[in-house]
PDB file with one MODEL, atoms N, CA, C and O in Angstrom:
MODEL        1
ATOM      1  N   MET A   1      91.365  52.376  95.356  1.00  0.00           N
ATOM      2  CA  MET A   1      92.637  52.527  94.766  1.00  0.00           C
ATOM      3  C   MET A   1      93.326  53.936  94.691  1.00  0.00           C
ATOM      4  O   MET A   1      92.707  54.904  94.248  1.00  0.00           O
ATOM      5  N   SER A   2      94.484  54.018  95.086  1.00  0.00           N
ATOM      6  CA  SER A   2      95.064  55.478  95.380  1.00  0.00           C
ATOM      7  C   SER A   2      95.597  56.079  94.047  1.00  0.00           C
ATOM      8  O   SER A   2      96.105  55.272  93.269  1.00  0.00           O
ATOM      9  N   VAL A   3      95.559  57.173  93.738  1.00  0.00           N
ATOM     10  CA  VAL A   3      95.938  57.844  92.610  1.00  0.00           C
ATOM     11  C   VAL A   3      96.977  58.761  92.745  1.00  0.00           C
ATOM     12  O   VAL A   3      96.739  59.735  93.459  1.00  0.00           O
ATOM     13  N   SER A   4      98.288  58.661  92.126  1.00  0.00           N
ATOM     14  CA  SER A   4      99.410  59.558  92.535  1.00  0.00           C
ATOM     15  C   SER A   4      99.141  60.738  91.629  1.00  0.00           C
ATOM     16  O   SER A   4      98.686  60.610  90.492  1.00  0.00           O
ATOM     17  N   ALA A   5      99.480  62.024  92.252  1.00  0.00           N
ATOM     18  CA  ALA A   5      99.313  63.149  91.502  1.00  0.00           C
ATOM     19  C   ALA A   5     100.281  64.330  91.941  1.00  0.00           C
ATOM     20  O   ALA A   5     100.902  64.233  93.000  1.00  0.00           O
ATOM     21  N   ILE A   6     100.395  65.353  91.193  1.00  0.00           N
ATOM     22  CA  ILE A   6     101.083  66.503  91.454  1.00  0.00           C
ATOM     23  C   ILE A   6     100.054  67.485  91.504  1.00  0.00           C
ATOM     24  O   ILE A   6      99.253  67.655  90.584  1.00  0.00           O
ATOM     25  N   VAL A   7     100.064  68.179  92.640  1.00  0.00           N
ATOM     26  CA  VAL A   7      99.123  69.304  92.871  1.00  0.00           C
ATOM     27  C   VAL A   7      99.824  70.763  92.866  1.00  0.00           C
ATOM     28  O   VAL A   7     100.669  71.093  93.698  1.00  0.00           O
ATOM     29  N   HIS A   8      99.383  71.552  91.869  1.00  0.00           N
ATOM     30  CA  HIS A   8     100.018  72.801  91.803  1.00  0.00           C
ATOM     31  C   HIS A   8      99.187  73.856  92.475  1.00  0.00           C
ATOM     32  O   HIS A   8      98.013  74.050  92.162  1.00  0.00           O
ATOM     33  N   ILE A   9      99.787  74.500  93.357  1.00  0.00           N
ATOM     34  CA  ILE A   9      98.926  75.495  94.346  1.00  0.00           C
ATOM     35  C   ILE A   9      99.601  76.827  93.953  1.00  0.00           C
ATOM     36  O   ILE A   9     100.770  76.935  93.581  1.00  0.00           O
ATOM     37  N   PHE A  10      98.699  77.832  94.088  1.00  0.00           N
ATOM     38  CA  PHE A  10      99.003  79.233  93.853  1.00  0.00           C
ATOM     39  C   PHE A  10     100.042  79.605  94.838  1.00  0.00           C
ATOM     40  O   PHE A  10      99.936  79.329  96.033  1.00  0.00           O
ATOM     41  N   ASN A  11     101.075  80.253  94.309  1.00  0.00           N
ATOM     42  CA  ASN A  11     102.228  80.850  94.880  1.00  0.00           C
ATOM     43  C   ASN A  11     102.950  79.796  95.949  1.00  0.00           C
ATOM     44  O   ASN A  11     103.418  80.184  97.020  1.00  0.00           O
ATOM     45  N   GLU A  12     102.973  78.543  95.552  1.00  0.00           N
ATOM     46  CA  GLU A  12     103.698  77.585  96.155  1.00  0.00           C
ATOM     47  C   GLU A  12     104.222  76.543  95.324  1.00  0.00           C
ATOM     48  O   GLU A  12     103.649  76.313  94.259  1.00  0.00           O
ATOM     49  N   ASP A  13     105.321  75.820  95.690  1.00  0.00           N
ATOM     50  CA  ASP A  13     105.786  74.872  94.748  1.00  0.00           C
ATOM     51  C   ASP A  13     104.981  73.622  94.653  1.00  0.00           C
ATOM     52  O   ASP A  13     104.377  73.275  95.669  1.00  0.00           O
ATOM     53  N   PRO A  14     104.896  72.957  93.661  1.00  0.00           N
ATOM     54  CA  PRO A  14     104.113  71.721  93.520  1.00  0.00           C
ATOM     55  C   PRO A  14     104.196  70.696  94.553  1.00  0.00           C
ATOM     56  O   PRO A  14     105.279  70.486  95.100  1.00  0.00           O
ATOM     57  N   ILE A  15     103.104  70.009  94.886  1.00  0.00           N
ATOM     58  CA  ILE A  15     103.214  68.884  95.978  1.00  0.00           C
ATOM     59  C   ILE A  15     102.898  67.484  95.142  1.00  0.00           C
ATOM     60  O   ILE A  15     101.897  67.306  94.447  1.00  0.00           O
ATOM     61  N   VAL A  16     103.829  66.655  95.331  1.00  0.00           N
ATOM     62  CA  VAL A  16     103.354  65.227  95.048  1.00  0.00           C
ATOM     63  C   VAL A  16     102.639  64.555  96.114  1.00  0.00           C
ATOM     64  O   VAL A  16     102.993  64.636  97.290  1.00  0.00           O
ATOM     65  N   CYS A  17     101.506  63.806  95.662  1.00  0.00           N
ATOM     66  CA  CYS A  17     100.814  63.191  96.843  1.00  0.00           C
ATOM     67  C   CYS A  17     100.074  62.218  96.220  1.00  0.00           C
ATOM     68  O   CYS A  17     100.145  62.042  95.003  1.00  0.00           O
ATOM     69  N   GLU A  18      99.195  61.409  97.123  1.00  0.00           N
ATOM     70  CA  GLU A  18      98.231  60.339  96.740  1.00  0.00           C
ATOM     71  C   GLU A  18      96.764  60.939  97.014  1.00  0.00           C
ATOM     72  O   GLU A  18      96.569  61.641  98.006  1.00  0.00           O
ATOM     73  N   LEU A  19      95.829  60.663  96.179  1.00  0.00           N
ATOM     74  CA  LEU A  19      94.439  61.008  96.028  1.00  0.00           C
ATOM     75  C   LEU A  19      93.645  59.685  96.268  1.00  0.00           C
ATOM     76  O   LEU A  19      94.023  58.686  95.655  1.00  0.00           O
ATOM     77  N   ASP A  20      92.641  59.603  97.057  1.00  0.00           N
ATOM     78  CA  ASP A  20      91.831  58.462  97.182  1.00  0.00           C
ATOM     79  C   ASP A  20      91.162  58.183  95.981  1.00  0.00           C
ATOM     80  O   ASP A  20      90.977  57.000  95.697  1.00  0.00           O
ATOM     81  N   GLU A  21      90.683  59.250  95.068  1.00  0.00           N
ATOM     82  CA  GLU A  21      90.029  59.112  93.929  1.00  0.00           C
ATOM     83  C   GLU A  21      90.117  60.616  93.255  1.00  0.00           C
ATOM     84  O   GLU A  21      90.384  61.632  93.896  1.00  0.00           O
ATOM     85  N   LEU A  22      89.846  60.564  91.860  1.00  0.00           N
ATOM     86  CA  LEU A  22      90.169  61.909  91.356  1.00  0.00           C
ATOM     87  C   LEU A  22      88.786  62.761  91.696  1.00  0.00           C
ATOM     88  O   LEU A  22      87.669  62.244  91.685  1.00  0.00           O
ATOM     89  N   PRO A  23      89.011  63.949  91.955  1.00  0.00           N
ATOM     90  CA  PRO A  23      87.985  64.899  92.316  1.00  0.00           C
ATOM     91  C   PRO A  23      86.764  65.014  91.296  1.00  0.00           C
ATOM     92  O   PRO A  23      86.923  64.868  90.084  1.00  0.00           O
ATOM     93  N   SER A  24      85.638  65.264  91.837  1.00  0.00           N
ATOM     94  CA  SER A  24      84.541  65.571  90.876  1.00  0.00           C
ATOM     95  C   SER A  24      84.350  66.853  90.627  1.00  0.00           C
ATOM     96  O   SER A  24      84.765  67.594  91.518  1.00  0.00           O
ATOM     97  N   PRO A  25      83.768  67.463  89.540  1.00  0.00           N
ATOM     98  CA  PRO A  25      83.415  68.825  89.330  1.00  0.00           C
ATOM     99  C   PRO A  25      82.636  69.371  90.590  1.00  0.00           C
ATOM    100  O   PRO A  25      82.807  70.566  90.831  1.00  0.00           O
ATOM    101  N   GLU A  26      81.995  68.819  91.234  1.00  0.00           N
ATOM    102  CA  GLU A  26      81.114  69.371  92.375  1.00  0.00           C
ATOM    103  C   GLU A  26      82.007  69.550  93.729  1.00  0.00           C
ATOM    104  O   GLU A  26      81.618  70.147  94.733  1.00  0.00           O
ATOM    105  N   SER A  27      83.050  69.034  93.597  1.00  0.00           N
ATOM    106  CA  SER A  27      83.967  69.080  94.957  1.00  0.00           C
ATOM    107  C   SER A  27      84.214  70.645  95.241  1.00  0.00           C
ATOM    108  O   SER A  27      84.119  71.519  94.379  1.00  0.00           O
ATOM    109  N   GLN A  28      84.512  70.834  96.456  1.00  0.00           N
ATOM    110  CA  GLN A  28      84.789  72.173  97.029  1.00  0.00           C
ATOM    111  C   GLN A  28      86.217  72.168  97.507  1.00  0.00           C
ATOM    112  O   GLN A  28      86.800  73.218  97.779  1.00  0.00           O
ATOM    113  N   ALA A  29      86.809  70.917  97.613  1.00  0.00           N
ATOM    114  CA  ALA A  29      88.158  70.759  98.051  1.00  0.00           C
ATOM    115  C   ALA A  29      88.705  69.402  97.661  1.00  0.00           C
ATOM    116  O   ALA A  29      87.977  68.457  97.358  1.00  0.00           O
ATOM    117  N   VAL A  30      89.970  69.358  97.685  1.00  0.00           N
ATOM    118  CA  VAL A  30      90.674  67.978  97.387  1.00  0.00           C
ATOM    119  C   VAL A  30      91.461  67.551  98.628  1.00  0.00           C
ATOM    120  O   VAL A  30      92.244  68.315  99.192  1.00  0.00           O
ATOM    121  N   ILE A  31      91.217  66.268  99.038  1.00  0.00           N
ATOM    122  CA  ILE A  31      92.005  65.870  99.995  1.00  0.00           C
ATOM    123  C   ILE A  31      93.056  64.870  99.662  1.00  0.00           C
ATOM    124  O   ILE A  31      92.802  63.793  99.124  1.00  0.00           O
ATOM    125  N   VAL A  32      94.369  65.309 100.038  1.00  0.00           N
ATOM    126  CA  VAL A  32      95.495  64.595  99.621  1.00  0.00           C
ATOM    127  C   VAL A  32      96.196  64.026 100.835  1.00  0.00           C
ATOM    128  O   VAL A  32      96.163  64.540 101.953  1.00  0.00           O
ATOM    129  N   HIS A  33      96.820  62.937 100.514  1.00  0.00           N
ATOM    130  CA  HIS A  33      97.631  61.935 101.392  1.00  0.00           C
ATOM    131  C   HIS A  33      99.062  62.065 101.241  1.00  0.00           C
ATOM    132  O   HIS A  33      99.429  62.212 100.076  1.00  0.00           O
ATOM    133  N   HIS A  34      99.952  62.048 102.115  1.00  0.00           N
ATOM    134  CA  HIS A  34     101.374  62.062 102.118  1.00  0.00           C
ATOM    135  C   HIS A  34     101.975  63.006 101.262  1.00  0.00           C
ATOM    136  O   HIS A  34     102.754  62.650 100.378  1.00  0.00           O
ATOM    137  N   PRO A  35     101.645  64.279 101.475  1.00  0.00           N
ATOM    138  CA  PRO A  35     102.146  65.307 100.760  1.00  0.00           C
ATOM    139  C   PRO A  35     103.825  65.481 100.842  1.00  0.00           C
ATOM    140  O   PRO A  35     104.384  65.318 101.926  1.00  0.00           O
ATOM    141  N   ARG A  36     104.501  65.781  99.772  1.00  0.00           N
ATOM    142  CA  ARG A  36     105.821  65.912  99.648  1.00  0.00           C
ATOM    143  C   ARG A  36     106.205  66.707  98.539  1.00  0.00           C
ATOM    144  O   ARG A  36     105.387  66.852  97.631  1.00  0.00           O
ATOM    145  N   ARG A  37     107.553  67.360  98.450  1.00  0.00           N
ATOM    146  CA  ARG A  37     108.073  68.073  97.511  1.00  0.00           C
ATOM    147  C   ARG A  37     108.500  67.046  96.141  1.00  0.00           C
ATOM    148  O   ARG A  37     108.597  65.831  96.316  1.00  0.00           O
ATOM    149  N   ARG A  38     108.685  67.527  95.090  1.00  0.00           N
ATOM    150  CA  ARG A  38     109.145  66.637  94.054  1.00  0.00           C
ATOM    151  C   ARG A  38     110.237  65.788  94.280  1.00  0.00           C
ATOM    152  O   ARG A  38     110.279  64.634  93.854  1.00  0.00           O
ATOM    153  N   ASP A  39     111.282  66.421  95.060  1.00  0.00           N
ATOM    154  CA  ASP A  39     112.448  65.819  95.538  1.00  0.00           C
ATOM    155  C   ASP A  39     112.332  64.753  96.713  1.00  0.00           C
ATOM    156  O   ASP A  39     113.257  64.043  97.106  1.00  0.00           O
ATOM    157  N   GLY A  40     111.084  64.765  97.183  1.00  0.00           N
ATOM    158  CA  GLY A  40     110.805  63.850  98.353  1.00  0.00           C
ATOM    159  C   GLY A  40     111.199  64.416  99.665  1.00  0.00           C
ATOM    160  O   GLY A  40     111.259  63.641 100.619  1.00  0.00           O
ATOM    161  N   LYS A  41     111.472  65.649  99.829  1.00  0.00           N
ATOM    162  CA  LYS A  41     111.663  66.507 101.077  1.00  0.00           C
ATOM    163  C   LYS A  41     110.172  66.918 101.481  1.00  0.00           C
ATOM    164  O   LYS A  41     109.238  66.932 100.679  1.00  0.00           O
ATOM    165  N   GLU A  42     110.067  67.281 102.950  1.00  0.00           N
ATOM    166  CA  GLU A  42     108.917  67.704 103.414  1.00  0.00           C
ATOM    167  C   GLU A  42     108.531  69.188 102.909  1.00  0.00           C
ATOM    168  O   GLU A  42     109.295  70.052 102.479  1.00  0.00           O
ATOM    169  N   VAL A  43     107.235  69.239 103.069  1.00  0.00           N
ATOM    170  CA  VAL A  43     106.555  70.565 102.620  1.00  0.00           C
ATOM    171  C   VAL A  43     106.930  71.535 103.801  1.00  0.00           C
ATOM    172  O   VAL A  43     106.692  71.248 104.974  1.00  0.00           O
ATOM    173  N   GLU A  44     107.507  72.650 103.424  1.00  0.00           N
ATOM    174  CA  GLU A  44     107.831  73.612 104.630  1.00  0.00           C
ATOM    175  C   GLU A  44     106.644  74.181 105.329  1.00  0.00           C
ATOM    176  O   GLU A  44     106.714  74.427 106.533  1.00  0.00           O
ATOM    177  N   PHE A  45     105.513  74.412 104.620  1.00  0.00           N
ATOM    178  CA  PHE A  45     104.322  75.082 105.422  1.00  0.00           C
ATOM    179  C   PHE A  45     103.532  74.198 106.155  1.00  0.00           C
ATOM    180  O   PHE A  45     102.490  74.606 106.667  1.00  0.00           O
ATOM    181  N   LEU A  46     103.968  72.790 106.295  1.00  0.00           N
ATOM    182  CA  LEU A  46     103.216  71.738 107.023  1.00  0.00           C
ATOM    183  C   LEU A  46     103.967  71.212 108.136  1.00  0.00           C
ATOM    184  O   LEU A  46     105.181  71.034 108.038  1.00  0.00           O
ATOM    185  N   ASP A  47     103.264  70.929 109.285  1.00  0.00           N
ATOM    186  CA  ASP A  47     104.075  70.244 110.389  1.00  0.00           C
ATOM    187  C   ASP A  47     104.496  68.968 109.872  1.00  0.00           C
ATOM    188  O   ASP A  47     103.984  68.483 108.863  1.00  0.00           O
ATOM    189  N   GLU A  48     105.620  68.281 110.677  1.00  0.00           N
ATOM    190  CA  GLU A  48     106.274  67.160 110.411  1.00  0.00           C
ATOM    191  C   GLU A  48     105.151  65.961 110.475  1.00  0.00           C
ATOM    192  O   GLU A  48     105.121  65.092 109.603  1.00  0.00           O
ATOM    193  N   GLU A  49     104.349  65.982 111.435  1.00  0.00           N
ATOM    194  CA  GLU A  49     103.370  64.873 111.589  1.00  0.00           C
ATOM    195  C   GLU A  49     102.005  64.773 110.813  1.00  0.00           C
ATOM    196  O   GLU A  49     101.124  63.959 111.089  1.00  0.00           O
ATOM    197  N   VAL A  50     101.940  65.800 109.705  1.00  0.00           N
ATOM    198  CA  VAL A  50     100.868  65.826 108.933  1.00  0.00           C
ATOM    199  C   VAL A  50     101.038  64.809 107.891  1.00  0.00           C
ATOM    200  O   VAL A  50     102.086  64.701 107.253  1.00  0.00           O
ATOM    201  N   ALA A  51      99.920  63.998 107.702  1.00  0.00           N
ATOM    202  CA  ALA A  51      99.983  62.934 106.643  1.00  0.00           C
ATOM    203  C   ALA A  51      98.843  63.209 105.655  1.00  0.00           C
ATOM    204  O   ALA A  51      98.885  62.609 104.581  1.00  0.00           O
ATOM    205  N   THR A  52      97.972  63.932 105.866  1.00  0.00           N
ATOM    206  CA  THR A  52      96.588  64.419 105.110  1.00  0.00           C
ATOM    207  C   THR A  52      96.322  65.908 105.145  1.00  0.00           C
ATOM    208  O   THR A  52      96.407  66.514 106.213  1.00  0.00           O
ATOM    209  N   ILE A  53      96.025  66.476 104.096  1.00  0.00           N
ATOM    210  CA  ILE A  53      95.865  67.763 104.010  1.00  0.00           C
ATOM    211  C   ILE A  53      94.513  68.041 103.113  1.00  0.00           C
ATOM    212  O   ILE A  53      94.266  67.227 102.223  1.00  0.00           O
ATOM    213  N   ILE A  54      93.672  69.103 103.303  1.00  0.00           N
ATOM    214  CA  ILE A  54      92.429  69.302 102.529  1.00  0.00           C
ATOM    215  C   ILE A  54      92.775  70.775 101.892  1.00  0.00           C
ATOM    216  O   ILE A  54      92.981  71.804 102.535  1.00  0.00           O
ATOM    217  N   ILE A  55      92.785  70.633 100.620  1.00  0.00           N
ATOM    218  CA  ILE A  55      93.177  71.927  99.922  1.00  0.00           C
ATOM    219  C   ILE A  55      91.818  72.365  99.233  1.00  0.00           C
ATOM    220  O   ILE A  55      91.163  71.566  98.563  1.00  0.00           O
ATOM    221  N   PRO A  56      91.419  73.727  99.444  1.00  0.00           N
ATOM    222  CA  PRO A  56      90.312  74.239  98.767  1.00  0.00           C
ATOM    223  C   PRO A  56      90.654  74.516  97.254  1.00  0.00           C
ATOM    224  O   PRO A  56      91.751  74.901  96.849  1.00  0.00           O
ATOM    225  N   TRP A  57      89.551  74.261  96.490  1.00  0.00           N
ATOM    226  CA  TRP A  57      89.750  74.289  95.043  1.00  0.00           C
ATOM    227  C   TRP A  57      90.242  75.692  94.565  1.00  0.00           C
ATOM    228  O   TRP A  57      90.926  75.841  93.553  1.00  0.00           O
ATOM    229  N   HIS A  58      89.868  76.623  95.314  1.00  0.00           N
ATOM    230  CA  HIS A  58      90.238  78.158  94.895  1.00  0.00           C
ATOM    231  C   HIS A  58      91.768  78.348  94.977  1.00  0.00           C
ATOM    232  O   HIS A  58      92.212  79.334  94.388  1.00  0.00           O
ATOM    233  N   ARG A  59      92.696  77.489  95.669  1.00  0.00           N
ATOM    234  CA  ARG A  59      93.859  77.484  95.864  1.00  0.00           C
ATOM    235  C   ARG A  59      94.797  76.721  94.953  1.00  0.00           C
ATOM    236  O   ARG A  59      96.025  76.802  94.965  1.00  0.00           O
ATOM    237  N   ILE A  60      94.036  75.957  94.147  1.00  0.00           N
ATOM    238  CA  ILE A  60      94.746  74.983  93.246  1.00  0.00           C
ATOM    239  C   ILE A  60      94.562  75.405  91.852  1.00  0.00           C
ATOM    240  O   ILE A  60      93.472  75.702  91.363  1.00  0.00           O
ATOM    241  N   LEU A  61      95.778  75.414  91.194  1.00  0.00           N
ATOM    242  CA  LEU A  61      96.011  75.925  89.815  1.00  0.00           C
ATOM    243  C   LEU A  61      95.399  74.731  88.831  1.00  0.00           C
ATOM    244  O   LEU A  61      94.495  74.903  88.013  1.00  0.00           O
ATOM    245  N   PHE A  62      96.041  73.581  89.073  1.00  0.00           N
ATOM    246  CA  PHE A  62      95.619  72.292  88.218  1.00  0.00           C
ATOM    247  C   PHE A  62      96.471  71.373  88.889  1.00  0.00           C
ATOM    248  O   PHE A  62      97.413  71.627  89.640  1.00  0.00           O
ATOM    249  N   ILE A  63      95.918  70.018  88.441  1.00  0.00           N
ATOM    250  CA  ILE A  63      96.373  68.657  89.081  1.00  0.00           C
ATOM    251  C   ILE A  63      96.858  67.902  87.981  1.00  0.00           C
ATOM    252  O   ILE A  63      96.220  67.796  86.934  1.00  0.00           O
ATOM    253  N   GLN A  64      98.084  67.314  88.199  1.00  0.00           N
ATOM    254  CA  GLN A  64      98.627  66.338  87.104  1.00  0.00           C
ATOM    255  C   GLN A  64      98.463  64.843  87.694  1.00  0.00           C
ATOM    256  O   GLN A  64      98.871  64.540  88.816  1.00  0.00           O
ATOM    257  N   VAL A  65      97.921  64.079  86.951  1.00  0.00           N
ATOM    258  CA  VAL A  65      97.677  62.707  87.311  1.00  0.00           C
ATOM    259  C   VAL A  65      98.913  61.995  86.691  1.00  0.00           C
ATOM    260  O   VAL A  65      99.249  62.037  85.507  1.00  0.00           O
ATOM    261  N   LEU A  66      99.584  61.272  87.799  1.00  0.00           N
ATOM    262  CA  LEU A  66     100.791  60.375  87.333  1.00  0.00           C
ATOM    263  C   LEU A  66     100.379  58.926  86.941  1.00  0.00           C
ATOM    264  O   LEU A  66      99.525  58.292  87.561  1.00  0.00           O
ATOM    265  N   PRO A  67     101.039  58.468  85.891  1.00  0.00           N
ATOM    266  CA  PRO A  67     100.668  57.126  85.541  1.00  0.00           C
ATOM    267  C   PRO A  67     100.889  56.297  86.589  1.00  0.00           C
ATOM    268  O   PRO A  67     101.794  56.481  87.402  1.00  0.00           O
ATOM    269  N   SER A  68      99.877  55.111  86.634  1.00  0.00           N
ATOM    270  CA  SER A  68     100.142  54.185  87.788  1.00  0.00           C
ATOM    271  C   SER A  68     101.036  53.209  87.323  1.00  0.00           C
ATOM    272  O   SER A  68     101.258  53.130  86.115  1.00  0.00           O
ATOM    273  N   THR A  69     101.703  52.284  88.306  1.00  0.00           N
ATOM    274  CA  THR A  69     102.431  51.220  87.926  1.00  0.00           C
ATOM    275  C   THR A  69     101.850  50.151  87.419  1.00  0.00           C
ATOM    276  O   THR A  69     102.407  49.388  86.630  1.00  0.00           O
ATOM    277  N   GLU A  70     100.482  50.006  87.917  1.00  0.00           N
ATOM    278  CA  GLU A  70      99.775  48.776  87.437  1.00  0.00           C
ATOM    279  C   GLU A  70      99.520  48.919  85.935  1.00  0.00           C
ATOM    280  O   GLU A  70      99.486  47.897  85.250  1.00  0.00           O
ATOM    281  N   LEU A  71      99.325  50.212  85.338  1.00  0.00           N
ATOM    282  CA  LEU A  71      99.140  50.389  83.997  1.00  0.00           C
ATOM    283  C   LEU A  71     100.443  50.022  83.052  1.00  0.00           C
ATOM    284  O   LEU A  71     100.353  49.539  81.923  1.00  0.00           O
ATOM    285  N   GLU A  72     101.625  50.332  83.709  1.00  0.00           N
ATOM    286  CA  GLU A  72     102.831  50.053  83.126  1.00  0.00           C
ATOM    287  C   GLU A  72     103.185  48.436  83.167  1.00  0.00           C
ATOM    288  O   GLU A  72     103.883  47.840  82.347  1.00  0.00           O
ATOM    289  N   ASP A  73     102.634  47.969  84.140  1.00  0.00           N
ATOM    290  CA  ASP A  73     102.843  46.410  84.025  1.00  0.00           C
ATOM    291  C   ASP A  73     101.932  45.836  82.999  1.00  0.00           C
ATOM    292  O   ASP A  73     102.323  44.938  82.254  1.00  0.00           O
ATOM    293  N   VAL A  74     100.755  46.315  82.938  1.00  0.00           N
ATOM    294  CA  VAL A  74      99.905  45.685  81.849  1.00  0.00           C
ATOM    295  C   VAL A  74     100.283  45.885  80.394  1.00  0.00           C
ATOM    296  O   VAL A  74     100.174  44.998  79.548  1.00  0.00           O
ATOM    297  N   ILE A  75     100.771  47.203  80.140  1.00  0.00           N
ATOM    298  CA  ILE A  75     101.144  47.558  78.814  1.00  0.00           C
ATOM    299  C   ILE A  75     102.687  46.776  78.333  1.00  0.00           C
ATOM    300  O   ILE A  75     102.896  46.025  77.381  1.00  0.00           O
ATOM    301  N   GLY A  76     103.574  47.249  79.328  1.00  0.00           N
ATOM    302  CA  GLY A  76     104.759  46.565  79.144  1.00  0.00           C
ATOM    303  C   GLY A  76     105.570  47.201  78.117  1.00  0.00           C
ATOM    304  O   GLY A  76     105.141  48.299  77.762  1.00  0.00           O
ATOM    305  N   PHE A  77     106.762  46.746  77.481  1.00  0.00           N
ATOM    306  CA  PHE A  77     107.433  47.051  76.400  1.00  0.00           C
ATOM    307  C   PHE A  77     107.024  46.547  75.221  1.00  0.00           C
ATOM    308  O   PHE A  77     106.836  45.337  75.095  1.00  0.00           O
ATOM    309  N   VAL A  78     106.847  47.370  74.271  1.00  0.00           N
ATOM    310  CA  VAL A  78     106.342  47.060  72.892  1.00  0.00           C
ATOM    311  C   VAL A  78     107.561  47.172  71.819  1.00  0.00           C
ATOM    312  O   VAL A  78     108.138  48.252  71.699  1.00  0.00           O
ATOM    313  N   ARG A  79     107.900  46.186  71.137  1.00  0.00           N
ATOM    314  CA  ARG A  79     109.089  46.366  70.326  1.00  0.00           C
ATOM    315  C   ARG A  79     108.633  46.152  68.906  1.00  0.00           C
ATOM    316  O   ARG A  79     108.104  45.081  68.608  1.00  0.00           O
ATOM    317  N   GLU A  80     108.810  47.126  67.991  1.00  0.00           N
ATOM    318  CA  GLU A  80     108.443  47.063  66.615  1.00  0.00           C
ATOM    319  C   GLU A  80     109.427  46.308  65.810  1.00  0.00           C
ATOM    320  O   GLU A  80     110.628  46.533  65.958  1.00  0.00           O
ATOM    321  N   GLU A  81     108.960  45.354  64.895  1.00  0.00           N
ATOM    322  CA  GLU A  81     109.680  44.566  64.020  1.00  0.00           C
ATOM    323  C   GLU A  81     109.887  45.293  62.682  1.00  0.00           C
ATOM    324  O   GLU A  81     109.030  46.037  62.206  1.00  0.00           O
ATOM    325  N   ARG A  82     110.920  45.069  62.175  1.00  0.00           N
ATOM    326  CA  ARG A  82     111.341  45.710  60.705  1.00  0.00           C
ATOM    327  C   ARG A  82     111.180  44.667  59.629  1.00  0.00           C
ATOM    328  O   ARG A  82     111.442  44.942  58.458  1.00  0.00           O
TER     329      ARG A  82
ENDMDL
END
């Protein structure tokens, strides 16, 4: 199952991407798929054909994990009664 995330890289704008799985503490790098900017545009420092990149941990500030659509479908809207 793919996990959507925002990867914050030192001295770069954040990248929205998909991860195969969350990285473990022993990982040396993070493999991301379909990298793009938050507005959906291409990442300037990558070639147009690039679909997967490997980012070493020492370049990553932090990773934000985005909520999955599956979770939203399960929970749905909750209305409180008065």
